[in-house]
C-alpha positions, 0 to 999 in steps of 0.5 A, spaced: 528 477 550 533 481 547 529 485 541 531 484 535 535 491 533 531 491 526 525 491 529 527 496 534 530 500 528 524 500 523 519 501 529 523 509 531 523 510 523 516 509 523 514 512 529 518 519 528 515 519 521 510 525 519 503 523 517 505 525 510 512 521 510 508 514 514 502 516 508 508 516 503 511 510 506 504 506 506 504 507 498 511 506 497 510 499 500 504 497 496 507 498 489 513 494 492 508 488 494 504 489 488 511 488 484 513 483 488 507 479 487 508 479 480 515 477 480 511 471 484 506 469 480 510 469 473 515 465 478 508 460 480 510 462 487 503 461 489 504 462 497 508 469 496 505 471 492 498 471 496 503 474 501 504 480 497 497 481 495 495 480 502 499 485 504 497 490 499 490 489 502 493 491 509 495 497 506 490 499 503 485 497 509 491 502 513 490 508 508 483 507 508 482 508 516 487 513 516 481 517 512 478 524 516 471 525 515 471 532 514 475 533 508 471 533 501 477 528 498 475 522 503 469 521 499 473 520 493 479 516 496 473 512 500 471 509 493 478 508 491 480 504 496 474 500 495 475 499 488 482 497 490 480 491 495 475 489 490 481 488 484 485 485 490 481 480 492 479 478 485 487 478 483 489 474 488 483 468 488 486 468 480 493 470 481 492 476 476 497 479 474 495 483 470 490 486 475 496 487 479 499 491 474 493 496 472 493 498 479 501 501 480 500 507 475 494 509 481 499 507 487 504 511 484 500 517 482 496 518 490 504 517 492 506 523 488 500 527 489 500 527 496 508 527 496 507 533 492 502 536 497 507 535 503 513 538 500 508 545 498 505 544 506 
């Protein structure tokens, strides 16, 4: 079977990213999926909204699993990720775009903070 060229390219992109670049890419993808879910809810496309919201949940799980236990900020981020999970579940159950809209600034602020920190390293 011939591998999909796009999948091969994306695999190469991800495997060559630094940990900071990967973290920022995850936040970027979460923001994109939140925005898509909001549009899908407005368009009453429930299956696509569900898929986007589920992707955000998967991203939060990936972010949470990447936390290292020996850092002071870890507990705060873990609590924040738990809050995100709870909000994502509620938004998905209710297809509530306001909940999703309220999460975007959190993701954006974290993304920007990690981006700024990566530039100083």
